[in-house]
N, C-alpha and C positions, 0 to 999 in steps of 0.2 A: 372250791375250797380256797380260801385266801391263805398264801403261805405265811408261816409264823414269823419269818424274817420281815416281813413287810409290816405286819401288825406291830411288832416290837418297835421298827423304826418309826412308825406313825405316831405311837404313843409318846415315845421319846421326843420326836419333833414336835408334837403338840405341847408338851410341857416346857420345851425350849422357846416356843412361840410365846407362850403366856409370859415366861420371865422376861423375854426380850422386850415384847410390846409394853408390858407395865412399866419397865424401866425406860423405854424410849418415849413412850406417848402419854404415860400416866394410866392410872387404874381405870378412870371413868371412860376414857376414849377407847381403852383396850376391850373393856366390857362391851362396848357398843359395837366395835368391829367384830368380835367373836359373836355376839348375837347375830349379826348380820350374816356372817359365815354360815352358821348353823341354819337360819332361816333359808338361805340360797341352796344349801345342800338339800334340805327338806323338799325343795321344789325341783330337784334334778339337775341343777345347774353345777358345772357350766357346760353340761353336755345335752340339755334338754332338746335343743333344736336339731341334734344330730340323730335322735332316734336311739333305739336300743342298740348295744354294743353287739357287732356280728359274731364275735367269738370270746372265748375266755381270755386269751392275751390281750385283746383290745379292751375288755372290761377291766382287767387288772391295771392296764396301762392308765385307763382314765381314772381309776381310784387312786393311784400313785400320785399323780400330778394334779388332780381336780381340786383338791384343797388349797393348793399354793396359788392356783389361778383366782379363786375366789377370794382368798385372803389378800392378793394384791389388788384386786378390783375394789374391795372394800376399804383397804387402806388408801387408795387414791383419793377417797372422799375425806380423809382424815389429815393427810399430810401430803406433800408434793410428791409427783409420780417418780422423781428420782429417789426421794426418801422410801418410798414405798417398794421400789425395786431393790434397794439396798437391804432393807429389812427381810423381804421375802427371800432374797439371795442368801442371806445368813441362815434362814431357818431351813431352806432346801439343802444346802450344804451340810448342815449338821445332820438332818435326816438321812441324806444320801451316804454319808460316811458311816452312820450307824448300820443302814442296810447293808452296805458293802462288807462291813467288819464281819457280818454274819453270814455272807454269801460266797465270799472268796476266801479259800484256805491260803495259808502261807505258801507262796511260789518260790520253789528252790530248783536251781538249775541241774544240780547234781541228781537229785532225785527224779526229776522229770525225764533227764536223758537216760537214766538207768532203767526207767520203767520198760517192762515189755510192750510192745507197741499196741496189743489191744487194751492193756490196762491204761496205758498213757491217753488213748483215744477215749476211753470211757471217763476218765478223769476230766478231761479238758471239756467233753460234751456235757458232763454233770455241771460244771461251772457255767457254761454257755446257756444252758436250758434254764438257768435261775433268773435271766434277764428276758422277761417275757415281751418287753417293748421292742425288741430288736430281732432281726434276721442277720445272722453273722456267721463268719467262719473263724475258728481259733485253732492256731496250728503252731508247732514248735518248728523254728527255722535253724536246724541244726544246734550247734552251741552258741549261735550268736544272738537269737532273740526268741520271744514268744509274740507271735503277731494275731491281733484281732482285727478283722476287717467286717465292719457293719455295713450293710447295704440298704438296710431299712430301719428306721427309728420311728415308732408309732407316736412318740412324744411329740417329734417334729410335725408329723402329719396332723395330729389332733389339735395341737396349737393353731396351725395354719387354718383348720377349718372353722375354728371360733373366732378368729380374727386376733389371735395374741401370738403370732408367729416370732415376734421379737422376744418373747420370754424363753424360746428355746435353749439359748446358751446358758441360762440360769441352771438347767438341769445337767449341765456338763461339769460344773465347778467341783462337785464332791469328788469326781474321780481322781482329779490331780492331787488333792489334799490326802485321799485315802492312800494312794500308792506311795506317796512321799513319806507319810507318817506311819504306815502300817505294813508296808511291803519293803523290808530292808535290803533284799537282794536284788532289786531291779530299779531301773530308771524309766519313767514313762515319756514317750515323745508322741505328740499328737499333730502331725503336719496338716491334717485335713478333717473337718468335721461337717456333718449334714446340718448341724444346727447354725452354722455360719455360711452355709451355701455350697459346701463342698458336695461331691458326688457320693463319697463314702465317709464314715468315721474310721480313720486309719490309726489304731492304737498299736504303738510299736514299744514292747517291753524289752529293753536292752539289759542284759545281765550286768551287775556291777563286777 
């Protein structure tokens, strides 16, 4: 079953992509690009050479980033590689923020600290489990910070497997925008990311 948060983010992202591309490259070129995207998706791209997904998390991860990969590939035939990356980056950021808005509740320092340990663990696990592309630990570091340590990202692995490893950082940009605009109580620091060659994704949420 596909999470509703993912379906909504996909639809909003698609509408945003239509408006953006029509404005930036014109209606005729945009229609050609979207027609190519639909044809590629019908063929099982961009994952056809990888074979079937081994599990649900892999299947959902493929779905979440596959459209953006195909869109950039098609855009490279219509505009420069730099322009294609910039346009896809805008679409991915928009869709990512919409997904995060529906997946992460407001994080409040005093509420988290005052929760009984079992309730707090359940609350944090509920958030972590919504991110099927990652294997991670989410923990409260006293009254100093909330720390997320991601040791595996399927996005990074999948993109490397299809020769698009340099796209990986594109899928990180929405995080910073979401936490800056929609989580008033925290400041996000990311000293290390898997998408740029780090050994982990180190998300440090400092309380304001």
